[in-house]
C-alpha positions as a Python dict, from the first residue, in 0.01 Angstrom:
ca = {
    (1, 'M'): (0, 0, 0),
    (2, 'A'): (-28, -315, 198),
    (3, 'R'): (-246, -251, 508),
    (4, 'H'): (-459, -504, 816),
    (5, 'T'): (-713, -435, 922),
    (6, 'D'): (-575, -267, 1223),
    (7, 'G'): (-371, 14, 1007),
    (8, 'S'): (-33, -142, 990),
    (9, 'V'): (180, -244, 694),
    (10, 'I'): (208, -565, 565),
    (11, 'S'): (605, -528, 548),
    (12, 'N'): (861, -639, 463),
    (13, 'R'): (700, -978, 279),
    (14, 'T'): (723, -1172, -9),
    (15, 'I'): (378, -1233, -163),
    (16, 'G'): (212, -1324, -497),
    (17, 'L'): (15, -1167, -737),
    (18, 'E'): (-159, -1302, -1050),
    (19, 'I'): (-331, -1027, -1373),
    (20, 'S'): (-536, -1132, -1554),
    (21, 'I'): (-719, -961, -1828),
    (22, 'R'): (-1047, -1125, -1950),
    (23, 'D'): (-1323, -1121, -2231),
    (24, 'G'): (-1670, -955, -2225),
    (25, 'S'): (-1746, -996, -1829),
    (26, 'D'): (-1571, -1044, -1484),
    (27, 'K'): (-1673, -1443, -1588),
    (28, 'G'): (-1546, -1377, -1948),
    (29, 'T'): (-1265, -1610, -2058),
    (30, 'I'): (-931, -1478, -1990),
    (31, 'L'): (-677, -1358, -2257),
    (32, 'Y'): (-417, -1310, -2034),
    (33, 'T'): (-200, -1437, -1751),
    (34, 'E'): (59, -1332, -1559),
    (35, 'R'): (286, -1423, -1187),
    (36, 'H'): (475, -1204, -1031),
    (37, 'E'): (647, -1273, -718),
    (38, 'V'): (768, -961, -518),
    (39, 'T'): (888, -849, -158),
    (40, 'T'): (707, -560, -8),
    (41, 'N'): (868, -289, 204),
    (42, 'E'): (917, -172, 529),
    (43, 'F'): (569, 43, 392),
    (44, 'G'): (440, -251, 240),
    (45, 'L'): (466, -78, -48),
    (46, 'F'): (570, -340, -394),
    (47, 'T'): (623, -320, -747),
    (48, 'L'): (559, -484, -1082),
    (49, 'A'): (607, -456, -1415),
    (50, 'I'): (313, -587, -1605),
    (51, 'G'): (426, -757, -1904),
    (52, 'S'): (762, -918, -1718),
    (53, 'G'): (546, -1221, -1551),
    (54, 'W'): (598, -1543, -1548),
    (55, 'S'): (328, -1624, -1883),
    (56, 'E'): (248, -1907, -2091),
    (57, 'Q'): (71, -1647, -2297),
    (58, 'E'): (172, -1318, -2474),
    (59, 'F'): (107, -1041, -2379),
    (60, 'S'): (148, -829, -2673),
    (61, 'Q'): (-85, -1074, -2838),
    (62, 'I'): (-412, -905, -2621),
    (63, 'N'): (-624, -661, -2941),
    (64, 'W'): (-679, -421, -2677),
    (65, 'K'): (-906, -231, -2959),
    (66, 'S'): (-1088, -515, -3034),
    (67, 'D'): (-1493, -521, -2970),
    (68, 'G'): (-1589, -649, -2630),
    (69, 'E'): (-1577, -555, -2287),
    (70, 'K'): (-1211, -602, -2084),
    (71, 'W'): (-1151, -697, -1763),
    (72, 'L'): (-892, -692, -1488),
    (73, 'Q'): (-915, -907, -1278),
    (74, 'V'): (-588, -943, -962),
    (75, 'R'): (-583, -1238, -693),
    (76, 'L'): (-363, -1290, -401),
    (77, 'D'): (-60, -1503, -252),
    (78, 'A'): (-45, -1295, 62),
    (79, 'D'): (123, -1589, 233),
    (80, 'N'): (363, -1702, -77),
    (81, 'T'): (220, -2024, -69),
    (82, 'G'): (56, -2137, -404),
    (83, 'F'): (-288, -2035, -261),
    (84, 'Y'): (-410, -1698, -453),
    (85, 'V'): (-718, -1532, -328),
    (86, 'L'): (-929, -1336, -548),
    (87, 'M'): (-981, -1028, -476),
    (88, 'G'): (-1185, -881, -719),
    (89, 'A'): (-1241, -725, -1169),
    (90, 'T'): (-1343, -485, -1279),
    (91, 'Q'): (-1448, -341, -1577),
    (92, 'L'): (-1223, -136, -1813),
    (93, 'L'): (-1437, 56, -2035),
    (94, 'S'): (-1147, 103, -2298),
    (95, 'V'): (-697, 79, -2228),
    (96, 'P'): (-691, 178, -1921),
    (97, 'F'): (-332, 346, -1904),
    (98, 'A'): (-256, 357, -2248),
    (99, 'M'): (-159, -9, -2244),
    (100, 'Y'): (-116, -78, -2577),
    (101, 'A'): (71, -336, -2630),
    (102, 'N'): (246, -207, -2949),
    (103, 'E'): (139, 194, -2911),
    (104, 'A'): (-7, 451, -2677),
    (105, 'G'): (-296, 638, -2646),
    (106, 'N'): (-523, 832, -2385),
    (107, 'S'): (-819, 633, -2204),
    (108, 'S'): (-1048, 647, -1955),
    (109, 'G'): (-1157, 355, -1809),
    (110, 'A'): (-1389, 273, -1492),
    (111, 'I'): (-1164, 314, -1264),
    (112, 'P'): (-1232, 613, -1032),
    (113, 'V'): (-916, 781, -1065),
    (114, 'M'): (-844, 997, -728),
    (115, 'T'): (-586, 1111, -462),
    (116, 'V'): (-453, 828, -159),
    (117, 'G'): (-662, 1101, 43),
    (118, 'E'): (-964, 1068, -112),
    (119, 'R'): (-971, 727, -125),
    (120, 'D'): (-863, 679, 250),
    (121, 'A'): (-1222, 913, 263),
    (122, 'L'): (-1449, 598, 117),
    (123, 'T'): (-1650, 417, 316),
    (124, 'N'): (-1875, 81, 283),
    (125, 'L'): (-1675, -66, -8),
    (126, 'S'): (-1664, -412, -120),
    (127, 'D'): (-1390, -604, -189),
    (128, 'G'): (-1295, -566, -514),
    (129, 'F'): (-1317, -240, -569),
    (130, 'M'): (-1019, -118, -763),
    (131, 'I'): (-937, 305, -785),
    (132, 'F'): (-609, 451, -949),
    (133, 'N'): (-394, 638, -704),
    (134, 'T'): (-303, 965, -866),
    (135, 'T'): (-94, 1024, -575),
    (136, 'T'): (136, 762, -570),
    (137, 'N'): (-16, 637, -982),
    (138, 'A'): (-33, 330, -876),
    (139, 'L'): (-327, 85, -884),
    (140, 'N'): (-479, 11, -561),
    (141, 'V'): (-760, -304, -515),
    (142, 'F'): (-960, -347, -146),
    (143, 'R'): (-1004, -707, 8),
    (144, 'S'): (-1124, -796, 373),
    (145, 'G'): (-1010, -475, 466),
    (146, 'D'): (-686, -369, 350),
    (147, 'W'): (-599, -195, 47),
    (148, 'Y'): (-330, -314, -142),
    (149, 'E'): (-141, -135, -385),
    (150, 'V'): (56, -232, -721),
    (151, 'A'): (263, 34, -925),
    (152, 'L'): (269, 6, -1286),
    (153, 'T'): (544, 42, -1488),
    (154, 'M'): (490, -52, -1877),
    (155, 'E'): (785, -148, -2041),
    (156, 'S'): (880, -356, -2348),
    (157, 'T'): (745, -687, -2381),
    (158, 'E'): (948, -861, -2647),
    (159, 'W'): (1222, -1110, -2462),
    (160, 'Q'): (1539, -995, -2414),
    (161, 'C'): (1858, -1154, -2303),
    (162, 'G'): (1901, -1187, -1959),
    (163, 'K'): (1568, -1256, -1891),
    (164, 'T'): (1380, -1621, -1738),
    (165, 'F'): (1267, -1824, -2094),
    (166, 'V'): (1042, -2100, -2071),
    (167, 'D'): (1033, -2358, -2263),
    (168, 'E'): (682, -2416, -2458),
    (169, 'R'): (739, -2796, -2399),
    (170, 'D'): (718, -2865, -2099),
    (171, 'G'): (699, -2526, -1885),
    (172, 'R'): (1062, -2552, -1760),
    (173, 'R'): (1234, -2255, -1685),
    (174, 'Y'): (1582, -2123, -1748),
    (175, 'K'): (1811, -1865, -1668),
    (176, 'T'): (1965, -1694, -1977),
    (177, 'V'): (2296, -1487, -1966),
    (178, 'K'): (2476, -1292, -2243),
    (179, 'I'): (2861, -1360, -2339),
    (180, 'G'): (2952, -1229, -2572),
    (181, 'A'): (2747, -1142, -2889),
    (182, 'K'): (2546, -1472, -2762),
    (183, 'C'): (2245, -1539, -2567),
    (184, 'W'): (2336, -1879, -2382),
    (185, 'M'): (2096, -2075, -2124),
    (186, 'A'): (2225, -2021, -1801),
    (187, 'E'): (2174, -2375, -1686),
    (188, 'N'): (2167, -2738, -1876),
    (189, 'L'): (1927, -2810, -2062),
    (190, 'N'): (1634, -3052, -1864),
    (191, 'I'): (1416, -3201, -2127),
    (192, 'G'): (1303, -3543, -2191),
    (193, 'Q'): (1209, -3895, -2042),
    (194, 'A'): (1462, -3998, -1789),
    (195, 'V'): (1587, -4360, -1900),
    (196, 'N'): (1847, -4613, -1706),
    (197, 'L'): (2190, -4589, -1900),
    (198, 'T'): (2163, -4986, -1892),
    (199, 'T'): (1842, -4909, -2185),
    (200, 'G'): (2027, -4682, -2343),
    (201, 'Q'): (1859, -4341, -2588),
    (202, 'S'): (1788, -4372, -2928),
    (203, 'N'): (1615, -4255, -3234),
    (204, 'N'): (1263, -4319, -3125),
    (205, 'G'): (1143, -3972, -3126),
    (206, 'T'): (1119, -3934, -2789),
    (207, 'I'): (1352, -3676, -2634),
    (208, 'E'): (1543, -3892, -2380),
    (209, 'K'): (1789, -3826, -2085),
    (210, 'F'): (1962, -3961, -1810),
    (211, 'C'): (2049, -3884, -1487),
    (212, 'Y'): (2286, -3867, -1309),
    (213, 'G'): (2311, -4257, -1065),
    (214, 'N'): (1965, -4319, -1239),
    (215, 'N'): (1856, -4070, -1006),
    (216, 'T'): (1534, -3831, -1168),
    (217, 'Q'): (1619, -3583, -843),
    (218, 'M'): (1968, -3490, -981),
    (219, 'C'): (1824, -3381, -1395),
    (220, 'D'): (1616, -3144, -1150),
    (221, 'T'): (1967, -2967, -989),
    (222, 'Y'): (2160, -3043, -1301),
    (223, 'G'): (1998, -3072, -1588),
    (224, 'G'): (2038, -3407, -1846),
    (225, 'L'): (2255, -3632, -1973),
    (226, 'Y'): (2258, -3695, -2338),
    (227, 'T'): (2466, -3848, -2641),
    (228, 'W'): (2579, -3660, -2897),
    (229, 'T'): (2276, -3807, -3141),
    (230, 'E'): (2030, -3739, -2851),
    (231, 'A'): (2145, -3452, -2813),
    (232, 'M'): (2178, -3362, -3204),
    (233, 'N'): (1807, -3516, -3264),
    (234, 'Y'): (2051, -3756, -3460),
    (235, 'T'): (2180, -3473, -3730),
    (236, 'T'): (2475, -3411, -3811),
    (237, 'I'): (2421, -3065, -3898),
    (238, 'K'): (2674, -2797, -3732),
    (239, 'G'): (2499, -2535, -3533),
    (240, 'A'): (2195, -2791, -3582),
    (241, 'Q'): (1857, -2700, -3331),
    (242, 'G'): (1912, -3045, -3177),
    (243, 'I'): (1696, -3074, -2852),
    (244, 'C'): (1651, -2736, -2777),
    (245, 'P'): (1383, -2536, -2763),
    (246, 'D'): (1218, -2299, -3073),
    (247, 'G'): (1452, -2023, -3134),
    (248, 'W'): (1733, -2178, -2996),
    (249, 'H'): (2047, -2480, -3095),
    (250, 'I'): (2361, -2678, -2992),
    (251, 'P'): (2668, -2431, -2985),
    (252, 'T'): (2949, -2476, -3199),
    (253, 'D'): (3272, -2506, -3169),
    (254, 'Q'): (3324, -2178, -3291),
    (255, 'E'): (3064, -2005, -3079),
    (256, 'W'): (3233, -2167, -2770),
    (257, 'I'): (3584, -2020, -2936),
    (258, 'E'): (3394, -1663, -2979),
    (259, 'M'): (3271, -1650, -2574),
    (260, 'E'): (3579, -1736, -2498),
    (261, 'V'): (3728, -1498, -2625),
    (262, 'S'): (3530, -1261, -2546),
    (263, 'L'): (3553, -1358, -2206),
    (264, 'G'): (3945, -1319, -2253),
    (265, 'M'): (4152, -1595, -2379),
    (266, 'S'): (4326, -1499, -2707),
    (267, 'E'): (4269, -1629, -3053),
    (268, 'S'): (4575, -1794, -3069),
    (269, 'E'): (4489, -1991, -2686),
    (270, 'A'): (4105, -2011, -2752),
    (271, 'N'): (4193, -2239, -3114),
    (272, 'R'): (4440, -2467, -2922),
    (273, 'S'): (4294, -2840, -2948),
    (274, 'N'): (4280, -3159, -2679),
    (275, 'V'): (4479, -2936, -2401),
    (276, 'W'): (4330, -2689, -2132),
    (277, 'R'): (4377, -2339, -2279),
    (278, 'G'): (4361, -1901, -2126),
    (279, 'T'): (4390, -1816, -1778),
    (280, 'D'): (4082, -1806, -1599),
    (281, 'E'): (3812, -1847, -1837),
    (282, 'G'): (3707, -2167, -1669),
    (283, 'T'): (3707, -1982, -1333),
    (284, 'K'): (3446, -1715, -1514),
    (285, 'L'): (3222, -1987, -1634),
    (286, 'G'): (3210, -2131, -1301),
    (287, 'P'): (2956, -2218, -1037),
    (288, 'G'): (2889, -1775, -943),
    (289, 'G'): (3163, -1733, -1204),
    (290, 'S'): (3181, -1331, -1319),
    (291, 'S'): (3010, -1429, -1717),
    (292, 'G'): (2705, -1568, -1515),
    (293, 'Y'): (2735, -1882, -1711),
    (294, 'N'): (2726, -2106, -1354),
    (295, 'A'): (2885, -2382, -1457),
    (296, 'L'): (2779, -2711, -1175),
    (297, 'Y'): (3037, -2984, -1247),
    (298, 'C'): (2758, -3205, -1254),
    (299, 'G'): (2990, -3562, -1421),
    (300, 'R'): (2889, -3792, -1744),
    (301, 'S'): (2827, -4100, -1774),
    (302, 'V'): (3006, -4381, -1978),
    (303, 'P'): (2913, -4671, -2163),
    (304, 'G'): (2932, -4973, -1894),
    (305, 'I'): (3078, -4829, -1647),
    (306, 'G'): (2881, -4550, -1546),
    (307, 'F'): (2830, -4202, -1433),
    (308, 'T'): (3142, -4037, -1311),
    (309, 'H'): (3247, -3668, -1150),
    (310, 'L'): (3005, -3506, -1035),
    (311, 'T'): (3059, -3200, -832),
    (312, 'I'): (3438, -3240, -1006),
    (313, 'W'): (3411, -3187, -1359),
    (314, 'E'): (3119, -3023, -1632),
    (315, 'Y'): (3156, -3185, -2002),
    (316, 'I'): (2930, -2993, -2271),
    (317, 'W'): (2919, -3114, -2621),
    (318, 'T'): (2942, -2894, -2946),
    (319, 'S'): (2790, -2941, -3267),
    (320, 'N'): (3095, -3068, -3471),
    (321, 'E'): (3168, -3399, -3466),
    (322, 'S'): (3524, -3541, -3540),
    (323, 'G'): (3470, -3891, -3712),
    (324, 'N'): (3311, -4106, -3368),
    (325, 'N'): (3383, -3808, -3210),
    (326, 'A'): (3223, -3468, -3130),
    (327, 'W'): (3412, -3163, -3030),
    (328, 'R'): (3317, -3099, -2623),
    (329, 'R'): (3405, -2763, -2385),
    (330, 'C'): (3563, -2884, -2031),
    (331, 'L'): (3542, -2709, -1672),
    (332, 'S'): (3723, -2824, -1377),
    (333, 'D'): (3707, -2698, -1019),
    (334, 'T'): (4039, -2762, -966),
    (335, 'D'): (4185, -2574, -1304),
    (336, 'P'): (4049, -2223, -1388),
    (337, 'K'): (4121, -2270, -1739),
    (338, 'V'): (3866, -2446, -2062),
    (339, 'G'): (3972, -2720, -2212),
    (340, 'R'): (3909, -2773, -2542),
    (341, 'Y'): (3899, -3188, -2658),
    (342, 'D'): (3715, -3399, -2919),
    (343, 'S'): (3856, -3763, -2726),
    (344, 'F'): (3533, -3898, -2677),
    (345, 'P'): (3296, -4129, -2827),
    (346, 'K'): (2964, -3983, -2918),
    (347, 'T'): (2806, -4258, -2663),
    (348, 'Y'): (2939, -4026, -2377),
    (349, 'G'): (2625, -3875, -2210),
    (350, 'M'): (2730, -3499, -2124),
    (351, 'S'): (2529, -3153, -2068),
    (352, 'V'): (2390, -2953, -2298),
    (353, 'R'): (2344, -2552, -2332),
    (354, 'C'): (2156, -2413, -2610),
    (355, 'V'): (2253, -2056, -2751),
    (356, 'K'): (2082, -1808, -2989),
}
């Protein structure tokens, strides 16, 4: 529970919390750090699940049973402005609260265990003092006259579809959604160095992207636009990783068909070519649609012409080529169906959605 020094709770407020595990001492090497953005309720309480925060590391890789002390450090961003204040670090003589990554066990740590009544009777406390509150089953941390409470909920640290995915190449985060049997990115891929449309993309070992109107801010909103060869990372293998992160790949035409069928399109309809197919599957894939795909109609780039159809059309590459062209999907804010075409050359710049 977060309280002001006058006893009033910090209620209905979004705060930031950073939890770190240090090795050896309170100044030792940080083994793991994760950040959370949580909102207190009217009582000043908030809940987070350790292992589900944003982190560039793997919680499951911490060797809790290795020799050496482990310390739990907490930093708080009370105003959620990105400025974190150290609240202290407490030695863990053994793994607290059975926090093994892959197994559970009994343990007793250096953190005192007490009820809320016993906690409130404490005096002369130093900032960073921590207790485990048996009344609320939560970690309590004292700083500047306030008690801050973190309810500890253990959950699997294995990444699951539906959670945010972090591309380790640049730290960019992507929403994901399961549609049918596959996991799809719920945002357009935005990776690489922005280049001017007149410069073009080339096989130079660097991922390059076009941003609509040659404005890099448009890539932040709509994702990058890529020629088919750039998106495929200069291979022609169906289902290739292309420029997708490790573990993901450029969807095949068949994977798109399977996804469309899972949304209600008949197989016979889904296999039609160079037409708009289905009934309302395009609407389901559109902004705020029920599928969670959330297409944004980010347009395309055309050599010698420029950028066209922003907010009107979305074009997405598949990994299937068709001569000098390649198969794509088309979505429109004026048509509830989904287009399946192979009429555009590979030199057009279009969006990429990765799948796994």
